[in-house]
Structures are given as C-alpha cells and as structure tokens.
C-alpha atoms as a printed R data frame, in Angstrom:
    type eleno elety resid chain resno       x       y       z
1   ATOM     1    CA   MET     A     1 173.762  -7.125 -34.421
2   ATOM     2    CA   ILE     A     2 170.969  -4.629 -33.681
3   ATOM     3    CA   ASN     A     3 170.422  -3.797 -30.014
4   ATOM     4    CA   LEU     A     4 166.745  -4.358 -29.205
5   ATOM     5    CA   ASN     A     5 166.904  -1.668 -26.520
6   ATOM     6    CA   ASP     A     6 167.854   0.861 -29.196
7   ATOM     7    CA   ILE     A     7 164.770  -0.078 -31.192
8   ATOM     8    CA   ALA     A     8 162.496   0.112 -28.158
9   ATOM     9    CA   ASN     A     9 163.692   3.616 -27.285
10  ATOM    10    CA   VAL     A    10 163.215   5.151 -30.707
11  ATOM    11    CA   LYS     A    11 160.522   7.798 -31.114
12  ATOM    12    CA   LEU     A    12 159.599   8.816 -34.634
13  ATOM    13    CA   LYS     A    13 159.102  12.482 -35.351
14  ATOM    14    CA   HIS     A    14 155.594  13.130 -36.611
15  ATOM    15    CA   VAL     A    15 153.773  15.943 -38.357
16  ATOM    16    CA   GLU     A    16 150.109  16.533 -37.694
17  ATOM    17    CA   LYS     A    17 147.711  18.647 -39.689
18  ATOM    18    CA   PRO     A    18 145.915  21.134 -37.396
19  ATOM    19    CA   ILE     A    19 142.403  20.138 -36.385
20  ATOM    20    CA   GLU     A    20 139.823  21.662 -38.704
21  ATOM    21    CA   LYS     A    21 137.508  24.236 -37.120
22  ATOM    22    CA   SER     A    22 133.862  24.885 -37.918
23  ATOM    23    CA   SER     A    23 132.495  28.355 -38.641
24  ATOM    24    CA   LEU     A    24 130.995  28.363 -35.135
25  ATOM    25    CA   ASP     A    25 134.431  27.723 -33.645
26  ATOM    26    CA   TYR     A    26 135.844  30.698 -35.526
27  ATOM    27    CA   LYS     A    27 132.998  32.962 -34.392
28  ATOM    28    CA   LYS     A    28 133.561  32.001 -30.775
29  ATOM    29    CA   MET     A    29 137.295  32.542 -31.033
30  ATOM    30    CA   SER     A    30 136.993  35.856 -32.878
31  ATOM    31    CA   SER     A    31 134.769  37.237 -30.119
32  ATOM    32    CA   SER     A    32 137.271  36.369 -27.399
33  ATOM    33    CA   GLU     A    33 140.173  38.476 -26.231
34  ATOM    34    CA   CYS     A    34 142.671  35.827 -27.295
35  ATOM    35    CA   SER     A    35 141.472  35.662 -30.907
36  ATOM    36    CA   ILE     A    36 144.600  37.282 -32.336
37  ATOM    37    CA   SER     A    37 146.998  34.998 -30.508
38  ATOM    38    CA   TRP     A    38 144.882  31.951 -31.392
39  ATOM    39    CA   LEU     A    39 144.849  32.864 -35.091
40  ATOM    40    CA   GLN     A    40 148.581  33.433 -34.998
41  ATOM    41    CA   LEU     A    41 149.054  30.013 -33.442
42  ATOM    42    CA   GLU     A    42 146.861  28.367 -36.088
43  ATOM    43    CA   ASN     A    43 148.778  30.094 -38.873
44  ATOM    44    CA   GLU     A    44 152.080  29.010 -37.363
45  ATOM    45    CA   ASN     A    45 150.847  25.413 -37.103
46  ATOM    46    CA   LEU     A    46 149.693  25.438 -40.724
47  ATOM    47    CA   SER     A    47 152.955  26.973 -41.884
48  ATOM    48    CA   ARG     A    48 155.004  24.396 -39.979
49  ATOM    49    CA   TYR     A    49 152.838  21.574 -41.350
50  ATOM    50    CA   ARG     A    50 153.314  22.801 -44.916
51  ATOM    51    CA   GLN     A    51 157.066  23.269 -44.488
52  ATOM    52    CA   ASN     A    52 157.419  19.659 -43.354
53  ATOM    53    CA   GLN     A    53 155.332  18.526 -46.326
54  ATOM    54    CA   ILE     A    54 157.606  20.330 -48.770
55  ATOM    55    CA   LEU     A    55 160.769  18.983 -47.132
56  ATOM    56    CA   ALA     A    56 159.459  15.436 -47.570
57  ATOM    57    CA   GLN     A    57 158.738  15.794 -51.294
58  ATOM    58    CA   LEU     A    58 160.741  13.546 -53.595
59  ATOM    59    CA   ASP     A    59 162.188  16.397 -55.621
60  ATOM    60    CA   GLN     A    60 163.712  17.880 -52.459
61  ATOM    61    CA   TRP     A    61 165.879  14.908 -51.495
62  ATOM    62    CA   ILE     A    62 166.298  12.532 -54.446
63  ATOM    63    CA   PRO     A    63 168.848  14.851 -56.155
64  ATOM    64    CA   LEU     A    64 171.002  14.494 -53.013
65  ATOM    65    CA   VAL     A    65 171.185  10.697 -53.305
66  ATOM    66    CA   PRO     A    66 174.072   9.402 -55.481
67  ATOM    67    CA   SER     A    67 172.777   8.104 -58.813
68  ATOM    68    CA   GLU     A    68 174.314   4.660 -58.260
69  ATOM    69    CA   LEU     A    69 172.130   4.142 -55.192
70  ATOM    70    CA   THR     A    70 168.700   4.645 -56.707
71  ATOM    71    CA   PHE     A    71 166.813   4.558 -59.985
72  ATOM    72    CA   ASP     A    72 167.173   7.517 -62.343
73  ATOM    73    CA   THR     A    73 164.310   9.970 -61.817
74  ATOM    74    CA   LEU     A    74 162.843  12.789 -63.887
75  ATOM    75    CA   PHE     A    75 160.438  15.418 -62.523
76  ATOM    76    CA   ILE     A    76 157.711  17.173 -64.525
77  ATOM    77    CA   ASP     A    77 155.871  20.165 -63.058
78  ATOM    78    CA   ILE     A    78 152.100  19.917 -62.644
79  ATOM    79    CA   GLU     A    79 150.688  23.317 -63.547
80  ATOM    80    CA   LYS     A    80 147.736  24.633 -61.580
81  ATOM    81    CA   ASP     A    81 145.262  24.386 -64.477
82  ATOM    82    CA   VAL     A    82 146.176  20.713 -64.951
83  ATOM    83    CA   ALA     A    83 145.804  19.996 -61.237
84  ATOM    84    CA   LEU     A    84 142.375  21.632 -61.118
85  ATOM    85    CA   LEU     A    85 141.277  19.519 -64.095
86  ATOM    86    CA   PHE     A    86 142.316  16.327 -62.301
87  ATOM    87    CA   ILE     A    87 140.445  17.475 -59.188
88  ATOM    88    CA   GLU     A    88 137.313  18.298 -61.199
89  ATOM    89    CA   TYR     A    89 137.249  14.970 -63.039
90  ATOM    90    CA   HIS     A    90 137.877  12.993 -59.877
91  ATOM    91    CA   GLU     A    91 134.888  14.665 -58.210
92  ATOM    92    CA   LYS     A    92 132.695  13.830 -61.208
93  ATOM    93    CA   LEU     A    93 133.815  10.211 -61.055
94  ATOM    94    CA   GLU     A    94 133.190  10.045 -57.316
95  ATOM    95    CA   LEU     A    95 129.667  11.453 -57.689
96  ATOM    96    CA   PHE     A    96 128.888   8.879 -60.361
97  ATOM    97    CA   HIS     A    97 130.247   6.109 -58.141
98  ATOM    98    CA   GLN     A    98 128.173   7.260 -55.147
99  ATOM    99    CA   HIS     A    99 125.008   7.355 -57.246
100 ATOM   100    CA   SER     A   100 125.807   3.889 -58.610
101 ATOM   101    CA   VAL     A   101 126.043   2.450 -55.099
102 ATOM   102    CA   VAL     A   102 122.798   4.059 -53.910
103 ATOM   103    CA   HIS     A   103 120.874   3.324 -57.122
104 ATOM   104    CA   PRO     A   104 122.528   0.257 -58.693
105 ATOM   105    CA   SER     A   105 119.554  -0.468 -60.939
106 ATOM   106    CA   ASP     A   106 119.897   2.917 -62.666
107 ATOM   107    CA   HIS     A   107 123.097   1.945 -64.465
108 ATOM   108    CA   THR     A   108 124.472  -0.886 -66.531
109 ATOM   109    CA   TYR     A   109 128.076  -1.904 -67.070
110 ATOM   110    CA   CYS     A   110 128.025  -0.283 -70.518
111 ATOM   111    CA   GLU     A   111 126.832   3.017 -69.062
112 ATOM   112    CA   ALA     A   112 129.527   2.972 -66.366
113 ATOM   113    CA   ASP     A   113 132.204   2.133 -68.909
114 ATOM   114    CA   GLU     A   114 130.904   4.820 -71.255
115 ATOM   115    CA   PHE     A   115 130.931   7.424 -68.477
116 ATOM   116    CA   VAL     A   116 134.574   6.712 -67.620
117 ATOM   117    CA   ASN     A   117 135.569   6.827 -71.297
118 ATOM   118    CA   GLN     A   118 133.764  10.147 -71.724
119 ATOM   119    CA   LEU     A   119 135.731  11.610 -68.818
120 ATOM   120    CA   LEU     A   120 139.029  10.373 -70.230
121 ATOM   121    CA   ASN     A   121 138.252  11.599 -73.756
122 ATOM   122    CA   SER     A   122 137.175  14.965 -72.399
123 ATOM   123    CA   MET     A   123 140.463  15.338 -70.522
124 ATOM   124    CA   LYS     A   124 142.509  14.403 -73.588
125 ATOM   125    CA   LYS     A   125 140.983  17.320 -75.509
126 ATOM   126    CA   GLU     A   126 142.391  19.852 -73.037
127 ATOM   127    CA   ASN     A   127 145.527  21.590 -74.332
128 ATOM   128    CA   SER     A   128 147.183  21.514 -70.920
129 ATOM   129    CA   ILE     A   129 146.656  17.746 -70.659
130 ATOM   130    CA   GLN     A   130 148.017  17.235 -74.186
131 ATOM   131    CA   LYS     A   131 151.128  19.210 -73.259
132 ATOM   132    CA   LEU     A   132 151.647  17.105 -70.135
133 ATOM   133    CA   GLN     A   133 151.134  13.899 -72.117
134 ATOM   134    CA   GLN     A   134 153.738  15.018 -74.651
135 ATOM   135    CA   GLN     A   135 156.253  15.723 -71.872
136 ATOM   136    CA   ILE     A   136 155.737  12.227 -70.468
137 ATOM   137    CA   ASP     A   137 155.917  10.559 -73.899
138 ATOM   138    CA   GLU     A   138 159.181  12.349 -74.689
139 ATOM   139    CA   CYS     A   139 160.768  11.551 -71.324
140 ATOM   140    CA   ARG     A   140 164.441  10.629 -71.783
141 ATOM   141    CA   LEU     A   141 164.042   7.641 -69.432
142 ATOM   142    CA   TRP     A   142 162.046   5.620 -71.939
143 ATOM   143    CA   ASN     A   143 164.007   2.820 -73.547
144 ATOM   144    CA   LYS     A   144 163.264   3.490 -77.217
145 ATOM   145    CA   GLN     A   145 163.965  -0.089 -78.295
146 ATOM   146    CA   VAL     A   146 162.122  -1.947 -75.536
147 ATOM   147    CA   ARG     A   147 159.815   0.755 -74.167
148 ATOM   148    CA   SER     A   148 160.566  -0.550 -70.676
149 ATOM   149    CA   PRO     A   149 158.118   0.492 -67.960
150 ATOM   150    CA   LEU     A   150 158.590   3.556 -65.770
151 ATOM   151    CA   PHE     A   151 157.459   3.961 -62.188
152 ATOM   152    CA   PHE     A   152 155.061   6.875 -61.744
153 ATOM   153    CA   LYS     A   153 154.053   8.825 -58.649
154 ATOM   154    CA   LEU     A   154 153.560  12.345 -57.363
155 ATOM   155    CA   SER     A   155 156.501  14.086 -55.742
156 ATOM   156    CA   SER     A   156 154.462  14.795 -52.616
157 ATOM   157    CA   ARG     A   157 154.709  12.393 -49.722
158 ATOM   158    CA   SER     A   158 151.824  12.825 -47.308
159 ATOM   159    CA   PRO     A   159 152.900  13.222 -43.642
160 ATOM   160    CA   LYS     A   160 149.686  11.518 -42.563
161 ATOM   161    CA   ASP     A   161 151.327   8.193 -43.415
162 ATOM   162    CA   VAL     A   162 153.627   8.523 -40.399
163 ATOM   163    CA   THR     A   163 151.629  10.563 -37.901
164 ATOM   164    CA   ARG     A   164 151.105   9.432 -34.316
165 ATOM   165    CA   MET     A   165 153.670   6.640 -34.587
166 ATOM   166    CA   ASN     A   166 155.298   7.857 -31.389
167 ATOM   167    CA   ASP     A   167 152.169   7.991 -29.248
168 ATOM   168    CA   LYS     A   168 150.271   4.922 -30.441
169 ATOM   169    CA   ASN     A   169 151.067   1.270 -30.112
170 ATOM   170    CA   VAL     A   170 152.209  -0.167 -33.440
171 ATOM   171    CA   ASP     A   171 149.991  -3.212 -32.925
172 ATOM   172    CA   ASP     A   172 146.984  -0.886 -32.730
173 ATOM   173    CA   LEU     A   173 147.963   0.662 -36.053
174 ATOM   174    CA   PHE     A   174 148.293  -2.745 -37.676
175 ATOM   175    CA   GLU     A   175 144.933  -3.831 -36.256
176 ATOM   176    CA   GLN     A   176 143.283  -0.668 -37.565
177 ATOM   177    CA   ASP     A   177 144.886  -1.242 -40.970
178 ATOM   178    CA   LEU     A   178 143.504  -4.767 -41.103
179 ATOM   179    CA   ASN     A   179 140.045  -3.665 -39.984
180 ATOM   180    CA   ASP     A   180 139.961  -0.908 -42.588
181 ATOM   181    CA   HIS     A   181 141.222  -3.301 -45.275
182 ATOM   182    CA   TYR     A   182 138.641  -5.997 -44.656
183 ATOM   183    CA   THR     A   183 135.823  -3.484 -44.172
184 ATOM   184    CA   THR     A   184 136.615  -2.118 -47.619
185 ATOM   185    CA   GLU     A   185 136.676  -5.616 -49.080
186 ATOM   186    CA   LEU     A   186 133.346  -6.414 -47.429
187 ATOM   187    CA   LYS     A   187 131.738  -3.297 -48.862
188 ATOM   188    CA   LYS     A   188 132.963  -4.280 -52.308
189 ATOM   189    CA   GLN     A   189 130.948  -7.476 -52.117
190 ATOM   190    CA   ILE     A   190 127.647  -5.580 -51.980
191 ATOM   191    CA   ILE     A   191 128.462  -3.401 -54.969
192 ATOM   192    CA   PRO     A   192 127.304  -4.775 -58.342
193 ATOM   193    CA   ILE     A   193 130.263  -6.156 -60.255
194 ATOM   194    CA   GLU     A   194 129.601  -3.893 -63.215
195 ATOM   195    CA   PHE     A   195 130.775  -0.908 -61.169
196 ATOM   196    CA   TYR     A   196 134.142  -2.349 -60.158
197 ATOM   197    CA   LEU     A   197 135.842  -0.239 -62.807
198 ATOM   198    CA   SER     A   198 134.644   3.087 -61.432
199 ATOM   199    CA   GLN     A   199 135.220   1.821 -57.879
200 ATOM   200    CA   GLU     A   200 138.852   0.955 -58.569
201 ATOM   201    CA   LEU     A   201 139.552   4.151 -60.488
202 ATOM   202    CA   GLN     A   202 138.057   6.231 -57.708
203 ATOM   203    CA   GLN     A   203 140.054   4.470 -54.995
204 ATOM   204    CA   ASN     A   204 143.338   4.554 -56.882
205 ATOM   205    CA   PHE     A   205 143.025   8.254 -57.617
206 ATOM   206    CA   PHE     A   206 141.902   9.361 -54.150
207 ATOM   207    CA   LYS     A   207 145.430   9.769 -52.748
208 ATOM   208    CA   VAL     A   208 146.428  11.854 -55.769
209 ATOM   209    CA   TYR     A   209 143.238  13.884 -55.363
210 ATOM   210    CA   GLN     A   210 144.037  14.640 -51.704
211 ATOM   211    CA   ASP     A   211 147.590  15.741 -52.492
212 ATOM   212    CA   LEU     A   212 146.475  17.984 -55.360
213 ATOM   213    CA   ILE     A   213 143.809  19.600 -53.176
214 ATOM   214    CA   GLU     A   214 146.371  20.443 -50.490
215 ATOM   215    CA   THR     A   215 148.965  21.779 -52.936
216 ATOM   216    CA   TYR     A   216 146.763  23.746 -55.352
217 ATOM   217    CA   VAL     A   217 143.798  24.746 -53.155
218 ATOM   218    CA   ASP     A   218 144.449  24.595 -49.409
219 ATOM   219    CA   PHE     A   219 148.034  25.904 -49.437
220 ATOM   220    CA   TRP     A   220 148.287  27.585 -52.828
221 ATOM   221    CA   ASN     A   221 150.159  30.890 -52.833
222 ATOM   222    CA   GLU     A   222 150.115  32.811 -56.125
223 ATOM   223    CA   SER     A   223 153.080  34.981 -55.150
224 ATOM   224    CA   SER     A   224 155.237  31.998 -54.191
225 ATOM   225    CA   PRO     A   225 153.717  28.833 -55.682
226 ATOM   226    CA   THR     A   226 155.016  25.417 -54.629
227 ATOM   227    CA   LYS     A   227 154.033  22.989 -57.365
228 ATOM   228    CA   ASN     A   228 153.592  19.274 -57.144
229 ATOM   229    CA   LYS     A   229 155.519  17.256 -59.682
230 ATOM   230    CA   ILE     A   230 155.149  13.996 -61.533
231 ATOM   231    CA   ALA     A   231 158.091  11.760 -60.687
232 ATOM   232    CA   LEU     A   232 159.032   9.331 -63.456
233 ATOM   233    CA   ARG     A   233 161.494   6.678 -62.313
234 ATOM   234    CA   GLU     A   234 163.211   3.819 -64.033
235 ATOM   235    CA   TRP     A   235 161.715   0.484 -63.042
236 ATOM   236    CA   ASP     A   236 162.946  -3.101 -63.002
237 ATOM   237    CA   PRO     A   237 160.006  -5.434 -63.812
238 ATOM   238    CA   THR     A   238 161.789  -8.359 -62.127
239 ATOM   239    CA   ILE     A   239 161.295  -6.727 -58.728
240 ATOM   240    CA   ASP     A   240 158.772  -8.461 -56.475
241 ATOM   241    CA   ILE     A   241 157.199  -5.785 -54.277
242 ATOM   242    CA   ARG     A   242 156.364  -8.414 -51.656
243 ATOM   243    CA   PHE     A   243 160.067  -8.315 -50.772
244 ATOM   244    CA   GLU     A   244 160.059  -4.598 -49.952
245 ATOM   245    CA   LEU     A   245 161.278  -3.548 -46.510
246 ATOM   246    CA   ARG     A   246 161.183  -0.242 -44.629
247 ATOM   247    CA   THR     A   247 164.006   0.798 -42.321
248 ATOM   248    CA   PHE     A   248 164.352   3.631 -39.827
249 ATOM   249    CA   VAL     A   249 167.766   5.207 -39.287
250 ATOM   250    CA   VAL     A   250 168.169   7.488 -36.261
251 ATOM   251    CA   ASN     A   251 171.418   9.298 -35.434
252 ATOM   252    CA   SER     A   252 173.156   7.453 -38.279
253 ATOM   253    CA   LYS     A   253 172.283   3.998 -36.906
254 ATOM   254    CA   LEU     A   254 169.747   1.439 -38.095
255 ATOM   255    CA   ARG     A   255 167.092   1.273 -35.372
256 ATOM   256    CA   ALA     A   256 164.216  -0.704 -36.902
257 ATOM   257    CA   CYS     A   257 163.408  -2.770 -39.976
258 ATOM   258    CA   SER     A   258 159.997  -4.090 -40.980
259 ATOM   259    CA   GLN     A   259 158.155  -5.700 -43.855
260 ATOM   260    CA   TYR     A   260 156.636  -2.856 -45.878
261 ATOM   261    CA   ASN     A   261 153.331  -4.597 -46.544
262 ATOM   262    CA   HIS     A   262 152.606  -5.946 -43.092
263 ATOM   263    CA   VAL     A   263 149.169  -7.401 -43.881
264 ATOM   264    CA   ILE     A   264 150.509 -10.273 -45.992
265 ATOM   265    CA   TYR     A   265 152.656 -13.268 -45.102
266 ATOM   266    CA   VAL     A   266 155.791 -13.813 -47.179
267 ATOM   267    CA   GLU     A   267 157.446 -17.160 -46.502
268 ATOM   268    CA   GLU     A   268 160.843 -16.151 -47.918
269 ATOM   269    CA   LEU     A   269 161.112 -13.117 -45.632
270 ATOM   270    CA   GLU     A   270 160.505 -15.246 -42.569
271 ATOM   271    CA   LYS     A   271 162.864 -18.009 -43.679
272 ATOM   272    CA   TYR     A   272 165.772 -15.654 -44.445
273 ATOM   273    CA   GLN     A   273 165.018 -12.914 -41.919
274 ATOM   274    CA   PHE     A   274 168.428 -13.041 -40.194
275 ATOM   275    CA   GLU     A   275 170.371 -12.970 -43.471
276 ATOM   276    CA   ILE     A   276 168.215 -10.083 -44.737
277 ATOM   277    CA   ARG     A   277 168.649  -8.155 -41.501
278 ATOM   278    CA   ALA     A   278 172.431  -8.570 -41.641
279 ATOM   279    CA   LEU     A   279 172.516  -7.497 -45.311
280 ATOM   280    CA   ILE     A   280 170.484  -4.344 -44.654
281 ATOM   281    CA   HIS     A   281 172.538  -3.525 -41.558
282 ATOM   282    CA   GLU     A   282 175.773  -3.750 -43.578
283 ATOM   283    CA   THR     A   283 174.279  -1.716 -46.440
284 ATOM   284    CA   ILE     A   284 173.096   1.082 -44.151
285 ATOM   285    CA   HIS     A   285 176.526   1.209 -42.502
286 ATOM   286    CA   TYR     A   286 178.229   1.369 -45.911
287 ATOM   287    CA   LEU     A   287 175.941   4.142 -47.183
288 ATOM   288    CA   GLN     A   288 176.276   6.132 -43.981
289 ATOM   289    CA   GLU     A   289 180.074   5.974 -43.957
290 ATOM   290    CA   ASN     A   290 180.645   6.564 -47.673
291 ATOM   291    CA   PHE     A   291 177.799   8.803 -48.824
292 ATOM   292    CA   PHE     A   292 175.568  10.165 -46.074
293 ATOM   293    CA   LYS     A   293 178.061  11.215 -43.394
294 ATOM   294    CA   GLY     A   294 177.472  14.855 -42.562
295 ATOM   295    CA   VAL     A   295 174.401  14.975 -44.838
296 ATOM   296    CA   PHE     A   296 171.781  12.519 -43.536
297 ATOM   297    CA   THR     A   297 171.599  11.315 -39.938
298 ATOM   298    CA   THR     A   298 167.913  10.503 -39.443
299 ATOM   299    CA   TYR     A   299 165.801   9.139 -42.274
300 ATOM   300    CA   VAL     A   300 163.548   6.375 -43.589
301 ATOM   301    CA   ALA     A   301 165.020   4.099 -46.259
302 ATOM   302    CA   ASP     A   302 163.129   1.482 -48.269
303 ATOM   303    CA   PHE     A   303 164.868  -1.585 -49.686
304 ATOM   304    CA   VAL     A   304 163.737  -4.366 -51.976
305 ATOM   305    CA   ILE     A   305 165.301  -7.822 -51.983
306 ATOM   306    CA   TYR     A   306 165.770  -9.219 -55.484
307 ATOM   307    CA   PRO     A   307 164.256 -12.708 -55.974
308 ATOM   308    CA   LYS     A   308 167.661 -14.124 -56.940
309 ATOM   309    CA   PHE     A   309 168.759 -13.526 -53.325
310 ATOM   310    CA   PHE     A   310 166.617 -16.497 -52.309
C-alpha cells in the first residue's frame, strides 16, 4: 500500500514565468549600476523557463514511451505563417465577442454566426492553411473504413498548469478553481444566448492562442526556431473522461493519485477507490521495472479506467 507520509513529503518541481516588467521598471533598472547583472539574470530566467517548456512538449517524450503503452501519435509541424494566422483570427474573434458583450443590441444571432463563418472561410482560402488541412486529412492514423475519431492537441504543455504546487495548499487551488469556474458560468448568464457560439469558440481557442503567442512571438528565434506541433492521436470513443486519473511518480515510486477533474463527483471512483488505487500502483510498478528503469524516475502519468472495469 502507499505510505501516506511519502505523499505528504512530496514537493513538486515547478516552473514559473518571470514577472513582466513595465517600461518604467526597465528605465529604472537601466539607470542603476546593477542593470547589466539584472538583465543577465532576467535573460537566464527566461532561457530556463523556455527550456523547461520545450522539455515538457509531447514530441519530446512520447517517442520514448513504448508503443504498446499509449495511443499511436503523429506530429505535424505548425509553420510560423500558419501560427500567425491563427493568432490574428483569434484576436478578431475576441474583439467581436467583447463588442457583443458591451453592445448586445448591435448584433443578432445571424450576424454573429455570419461573422464566425466569414473568419473560417477566410482562413480556408489561405494556401498555408490548405496545406495543413491536407496533411491532417492524409494522416495515416485515420481508419479509412470507419473514419474513427482522432484526438487533437498542440504538442506544447504549458508549465503554468503546475506552478506553485509546492508552495500553496492544494485545497486553496481547488477553491480558486471552483470560484473561477462558477464566476465564468455566472457571467455567461448575462450574455445574450445568441452569442454563445462566439463565446465558446473564443474560450476553447484561448489556450491554443496563448501557446502560439509564446512559441512564435515571445520566444521565437529565426536562427534556431522551435516549432509547435499538432499532435494527432488515436482515440477510443468508449473512454469516459470522467474516469481519468492523474498520478505523480517521484524517485520511481507512486507518491500521489487524484481524480483528474476534481470539480465533479463520480460515484464509481469513490465506490471502487481502493481497487483503482491498487491497480494503478501495480501498473506503475510494472512499467517502472520493465520499461522506465534508468530512463524515467520522476514524472506525471495520466490513466483512464475503462467503463467495463466497473
């Protein structure tokens, strides 16, 4: 069984983006005697932050995982011109959404729907977008007979998702998550229903927008470009994502296991929690001894329990 003391003593390594400075801050620092050392420190912090980002990208570690342990994955490069197009169109959509909230009487559902369709049609006319679409359509992972679904995401994994876990109480994080969630839901209630489409599109794309900005604007280096990628993964439609669990392995031992979506109650997970914990513990031990020994010692692993388990 898992030793609770081991779990209590675990500290998760975190990566923090350096605090942004205003132009006034830079002027003050540049006039001081320590400006050179301060700038060097800032550059080192940024470089370290970016290095950790790159190490966490899917395309860096998925090829190291044996194929029998995960879904087959294909990576497609996102060229800079494509990324900038996505950024541009997201900003247009966000501006439209903001105007719709402030002046709801200025737009109808048809106008909102038409605006979104215009953006999509405009993007489809771009040669770079057409090339990307062709690469996705011709992906070898598609089942030609069934056209089974693929799981799609960017290769970047934002470090902000795990920052400050070692210096903040987990309960505080959960409480903040709940507050943010219900505040968002409350705000939705005051937005006219005809703008739900643009609202949802804008929210769903915001994470992608942030990652593209960091990769192709904030940290872009023409001489040594690090591109983001589209990760296309095989997907099993029978999977119920409510049964997803996140585990933390430190020094080759399972230290903590939690429900991935902690803001919902799942009766099956509570009812079979001891059996699930034992199963994951055995699986981690098996993987560590047979595949990861000498390669991975500290990592985060996500599992999903198939419905037939219950």
